[in-house]
C-alpha positions in Angstrom: 157.7 147.3 89.0 154.7 146.4 91.1 156.1 144.9 94.4 153.3 142.3 94.4 154.6 140.7 91.2 157.2 138.1 92.0 159.7 137.1 89.4 160.5 133.4 89.0 164.1 133.1 90.0 164.6 129.3 89.6 162.2 127.3 87.4 162.0 123.6 87.9 165.0 121.8 86.4 165.4 118.0 86.1 168.3 116.3 84.5 168.3 112.6 83.5 170.6 110.3 81.7 168.9 107.4 79.9 170.8 104.3 78.8 169.4 104.5 75.3 170.4 106.3 72.1 168.9 109.6 71.2 166.7 108.2 68.4 164.9 105.9 70.8 164.4 108.6 73.4 163.1 111.0 70.7 160.7 108.4 69.4 159.4 107.8 72.9 158.6 111.6 73.1 157.2 111.9 69.6 155.0 109.0 68.8 151.5 108.4 70.2 151.9 104.7 71.1 155.2 105.4 72.8 153.9 108.3 74.9 151.0 106.2 76.1 153.4 103.7 77.6 155.2 106.1 80.0 153.8 109.7 80.3 152.0 110.5 83.5 152.2 109.7 87.2 153.1 106.2 88.4 150.1 104.0 88.8 148.1 105.8 86.0 147.3 104.5 82.6 147.3 106.9 79.7 144.8 107.0 76.9 145.8 109.3 74.0 143.0 111.1 72.3 145.2 112.6 69.6 148.8 113.7 69.0 149.9 116.3 66.5 153.6 116.4 67.1 154.6 119.7 65.4 154.7 123.4 66.4 151.1 124.5 66.9 150.0 120.9 67.4 148.3 119.4 70.4 148.7 116.2 72.5 145.4 115.4 74.3 145.2 112.6 76.8 143.3 111.1 79.7 145.1 109.8 82.8 143.2 107.0 84.6 143.8 105.6 88.0 141.6 102.8 89.3 137.9 103.7 89.4 138.5 107.4 89.6 137.3 109.7 86.9 139.9 110.5 84.2 142.1 113.6 84.5 142.5 115.1 81.1 145.6 117.0 80.0 147.1 118.6 76.9 150.3 119.8 75.4 150.4 122.8 73.0 153.6 122.3 71.2 155.4 125.6 70.5 158.7 124.4 69.2 159.9 121.0 67.9 163.6 120.7 66.8 164.1 117.0 65.9 166.3 115.2 68.3 167.3 118.4 70.0 164.5 120.3 71.7 160.8 120.3 72.5 158.9 123.3 74.0 155.3 123.0 75.0 152.6 124.5 77.2 151.1 121.9 79.5 147.7 122.2 81.1 144.9 120.3 82.5 142.0 119.9 80.1 138.5 118.8 79.6 137.5 116.0 77.2 137.2 118.5 74.4 140.8 119.7 74.9 139.9 123.0 76.5 142.1 124.3 79.3 140.7 123.8 82.8 141.8 124.4 86.4 143.8 121.6 88.0 141.5 119.3 90.0 143.8 119.5 93.1 144.1 123.3 93.5 142.7 126.5 92.0 146.2 128.1 92.7 147.9 125.8 90.2 148.8 127.8 87.0 146.6 127.2 84.1 149.6 126.6 81.9 153.2 125.5 82.5 155.8 126.2 79.9 158.1 123.2 79.5 161.3 122.8 77.5 163.3 119.6 77.2 166.7 119.5 75.5 168.4 116.2 74.4 172.0 115.3 73.8 173.6 112.0 73.1 177.0 110.8 74.2 178.5 107.3 74.1 175.0 105.8 73.3 173.3 107.4 76.3 170.9 110.3 76.1 171.0 113.3 78.5 167.7 115.1 78.9 167.2 118.4 80.7 163.7 119.6 81.5 162.9 123.2 82.5 159.3 124.0 83.7 157.8 127.3 84.8 154.4 129.0 85.0 153.2 130.7 81.9 150.9 133.8 82.1 150.4 133.0 85.8 149.2 135.3 88.6 151.6 136.1 91.5 149.6 133.6 93.7 149.9 130.9 91.1 153.6 131.5 90.8 154.0 131.3 94.6 152.1 128.0 94.7 154.3 126.6 91.9 157.4 127.7 93.7 156.2 126.1 97.0 155.7 122.8 95.2 159.2 123.1 93.6 160.9 123.9 96.9 159.1 121.0 98.7 160.3 118.5 96.1 156.8 117.5 95.1 157.2 118.4 91.4 160.6 116.7 91.1 159.2 113.6 92.7 156.2 113.6 90.3 158.4 114.1 87.3 160.9 111.6 88.7 158.2 108.9 88.7 157.3 109.8 85.1 160.9 109.7 83.9 161.4 106.4 85.8 158.6 105.0 83.6 160.4 106.4 80.6 163.6 104.7 81.6 161.7 101.4 82.1 160.0 101.8 78.7 163.3 102.4 77.0 164.8 99.3 78.6 161.9 97.3 77.2 162.8 98.2 73.6 164.8 95.4 71.9 
């Protein structure tokens, strides 16, 4: 094995418990109008271009913050097991849904593989997210690992999942 290739030893993992039943949490992840209310960094609004929630489908969206130009993103769904698991490749995108480099660094991987697993117990839903670079260079993997170890990625996802918790509390 080439010594310059670094294996990922600990992908990002985030565990959250939501005070909502699994069907509500699943709907928040699987419906266009629901995703628009919580996905993305705190302080951003989300405009959904389209959502095809199925294996091979795409979720294309624009994140807006103040007067800044929108940042486009996309999910490429690889696996959808209703109320159990979602696997997708997440990337920055252009307005035509093509993959582009992150606006903040050319060392950020073009694609991140995410998987989220759901389980319900006593009316609450546990969600576990795993994220790791997909098809990335050693330099991109190193940059991802640095952001994981600094806590930046957990903080960013934490804000997103705080918005999901707030959204779920707003459902009657």
